[in-house]
C-alpha positions in Angstrom: 180.6 301.1 -31.8 180.4 297.3 -30.9 179.1 296.2 -33.5 181.2 297.4 -36.0 184.3 296.7 -33.8 183.8 293.4 -33.2 182.4 293.0 -36.8 185.8 293.5 -38.4 187.7 291.3 -35.3 185.4 288.6 -36.0 185.9 288.7 -40.3 190.0 289.5 -39.7 190.2 286.7 -38.4 188.0 284.5 -39.5 189.8 285.3 -43.2 193.5 283.9 -41.1 194.4 287.7 -41.6 197.1 289.3 -38.7 196.1 293.1 -38.0 199.3 293.7 -40.0 198.3 291.5 -42.7 195.1 294.1 -43.1 196.0 296.4 -42.1 198.7 296.3 -45.6 195.1 295.1 -47.3 193.3 298.3 -46.2 196.4 300.8 -46.3 196.5 301.9 -43.5 198.5 300.9 -40.1 198.4 298.6 -37.9 197.7 300.9 -34.9 195.0 301.9 -36.3 193.1 298.3 -36.7 193.9 298.1 -33.2 192.5 300.6 -32.6 188.5 300.4 -34.2 188.9 296.4 -32.5 189.2 297.8 -29.7 186.6 300.4 -29.8 189.8 303.6 -29.0 188.6 304.3 -32.4 186.0 305.0 -35.1 186.9 304.4 -39.3 185.7 307.4 -41.2 182.6 306.2 -44.0 185.3 305.7 -47.3 187.0 303.6 -44.5 183.7 301.7 -43.6 183.6 301.6 -47.1 186.6 299.8 -48.3 185.9 297.5 -45.8 182.9 296.2 -46.4 183.8 295.9 -50.3 186.5 293.6 -48.7 185.0 291.9 -46.7 182.2 290.8 -49.6 179.3 293.3 -47.5 177.1 296.5 -47.1 178.1 299.3 -45.5 175.1 298.7 -43.8 175.7 294.6 -42.6 178.8 295.8 -41.3 177.8 298.4 -38.9 174.0 296.5 -38.1 174.5 293.0 -38.4 176.2 290.8 -35.8 178.1 289.0 -38.0 179.6 285.3 -36.5 179.8 281.9 -37.2 175.8 282.4 -36.7 175.2 285.1 -39.2 174.3 284.0 -43.1 174.5 287.2 -45.7 171.1 288.3 -46.8 170.5 287.9 -50.5 171.5 290.8 -53.4 168.5 292.8 -54.3 170.9 294.1 -57.5 169.1 291.4 -59.2 173.6 290.3 -59.9 176.5 288.5 -59.4 178.6 290.2 -55.9 180.9 292.2 -56.4 184.5 292.7 -55.4 185.6 297.4 -56.0 189.2 298.3 -55.2 190.1 301.1 -54.0 192.7 303.3 -53.0 192.8 306.3 -50.6 195.1 308.7 -50.1 197.0 310.2 -46.5 193.8 311.4 -45.2 191.5 308.3 -46.4 190.2 310.0 -48.9 190.0 308.1 -51.9 191.3 308.2 -54.7 190.4 308.7 -58.2 191.7 306.1 -60.3 193.0 306.2 -64.2 192.7 303.1 -66.3 194.2 304.5 -69.5 193.2 302.5 -72.6 196.6 300.5 -72.1 195.2 299.5 -68.9 192.3 298.2 -70.1 192.0 294.9 -71.4 193.8 294.2 -68.0 191.2 295.8 -66.1 188.3 293.1 -66.8 190.5 290.6 -64.4 192.0 292.8 -62.0 189.5 295.6 -61.0 188.9 293.8 -57.8 192.8 292.9 -56.8 193.7 295.7 -55.5 197.1 295.3 -56.0 195.7 296.0 -60.0 194.6 299.1 -59.3 197.0 300.4 -56.8 199.0 300.9 -59.2 196.5 302.5 -62.0 198.0 306.7 -61.7 195.5 308.5 -59.5 194.6 311.9 -58.5 191.4 314.1 -57.1 189.1 317.0 -57.7 188.1 318.4 -55.1 184.3 318.3 -56.5 184.3 314.3 -55.8 184.3 313.5 -52.8 181.1 312.2 -51.7 181.0 308.7 -53.9 183.5 305.9 -55.7 185.8 307.5 -58.3 187.2 306.5 -61.4 188.4 308.1 -64.7 188.3 305.8 -67.9 190.1 307.0 -71.0 188.2 306.2 -74.1 189.1 305.1 -78.2 187.1 305.2 -81.0 185.2 307.3 -82.7 181.2 305.8 -81.5 180.7 308.5 -78.3 181.2 311.5 -80.7 181.4 314.9 -80.8 183.0 312.9 -77.6 186.9 312.4 -79.2 189.1 308.9 -79.2 191.6 309.5 -75.8 188.8 311.8 -73.9 188.5 310.7 -70.6 184.9 309.7 -68.5 185.2 311.1 -64.8 182.1 308.2 -63.8 181.1 307.0 -60.2 180.5 304.2 -59.6 176.8 302.9 -59.2 175.8 300.0 -56.9 172.3 299.1 -58.0 171.9 299.2 -61.9 168.2 300.1 -61.3 169.5 303.0 -61.0 170.4 304.6 -64.4 168.4 306.1 -66.2 167.3 306.3 -69.3 169.4 308.2 -71.6 172.4 308.5 -69.5 175.9 307.6 -70.2 178.0 305.3 -68.1 181.2 303.5 -68.3 180.3 299.2 -68.7 182.7 297.0 -68.3 182.1 293.8 -68.8 183.8 289.8 -69.7 182.9 289.9 -74.3 183.6 294.0 -74.7 185.9 295.2 -72.3 185.4 299.0 -71.1 183.1 300.7 -73.0 181.4 303.9 -72.4 178.2 304.1 -74.3 174.8 305.4 -73.4 171.5 303.7 -71.2 168.9 302.6 -74.0 166.7 301.0 -71.3 166.6 299.6 -67.9 168.1 296.4 -67.1 165.6 293.8 -67.4 165.8 290.6 -66.9 165.2 288.6 -69.8 167.7 291.4 -72.9 169.8 293.3 -70.1 171.0 296.6 -70.6 170.2 298.2 -74.2 173.7 300.0 -74.8 173.8 303.4 -77.1 176.8 304.6 -79.2 176.4 309.0 -79.4 177.6 308.2 -83.1 174.2 307.2 -84.8 176.5 304.9 -87.2 176.6 301.8 -84.9 173.7 300.3 -84.3 172.4 299.7 -80.3 173.3 296.0 -78.6 172.4 294.7 -75.7 174.7 293.4 -73.6 173.1 290.9 -70.8 173.6 291.2 -67.2 175.8 288.0 -66.3 178.4 289.7 -68.6 178.1 292.6 -66.5 180.9 293.5 -64.5 180.9 296.6 -63.1 179.0 300.4 -64.3 180.7 303.2 -64.1 177.6 306.5 -64.0 178.7 309.3 -66.5 179.9 312.7 -64.1 182.3 314.9 -66.5 185.2 314.9 -68.9 188.4 315.2 -70.0 189.7 316.7 -73.5 192.2 317.8 -75.1 190.4 319.2 -77.6 187.7 322.2 -77.5 184.9 322.1 -78.6 184.3 323.1 -82.1 181.5 325.4 -83.7 178.4 323.2 -84.9 177.9 323.9 -88.7 174.7 324.8 -90.7 173.0 321.5 -91.4 172.9 321.3 -95.1 170.1 319.3 -97.2 172.4 315.8 -97.1 172.5 315.8 -93.6 169.0 316.4 -93.0 167.7 313.8 -94.9 170.5 311.9 -92.5 168.7 312.7 -89.8 165.5 311.7 -90.9 166.4 308.9 -92.2 167.7 307.6 -88.7 164.7 309.1 -87.2 162.9 306.7 -88.3 165.2 304.5 -88.3 165.0 305.0 -84.3 160.9 305.0 -84.2 160.8 301.7 -86.0 163.5 299.8 -83.3 161.6 301.2 -80.5 158.1 299.9 -82.0 159.6 296.7 -82.5 161.1 296.9 -78.5 157.8 297.5 -77.7 156.5 293.8 -79.4 
């Protein structure tokens, strides 16, 4: 644990923090900071992740690198800017699931990296979501029907956007659009960004540039007070609409290839 202890101590002092100030920022006791720095205890994985995020490092760097005045951080392989993720933990150092309601969506774009803002969000936990960093977002509008407006999407933080697969749904936080819930229509492209698709075919797909994206959270589950309704029998009108949409999608795919 020598490298971790030395690195925590070095980074804390480099940032001009006392043990108490750092403990307050991490929401832990000051005695724990001393124990970690003196190798009398070892932080759990979730807390290590929180340390790494706070100092804008990867967990691998925090554990394996010798971080001092001569150390230089290697370039990120995410093809985007370094992102700072704030999280909260419960009394047992387990990460909470923070809820971003619609009324907080506008402020989230500016507050996503602010521990005070994130700390003020409602929090809950679900036993099946333990390994990872999760956040819940309330969606609005009808662009992702049959999921209704007001549904809550429980999502997992995506560090490498290239891990997303075409067809998966995710919450995308971007500078221009704020918080949206969409389906991935393409892999990340350097010249175009990521294509986002609505399940409601009334809405046209569009691209969002990589440098416009702040965070991406892969959808894992949803909560809704509206229960699913039976699918109505198809009518000639609905079949005609579906055929027209299919032709439009095929034309769009051909255009994307060109």
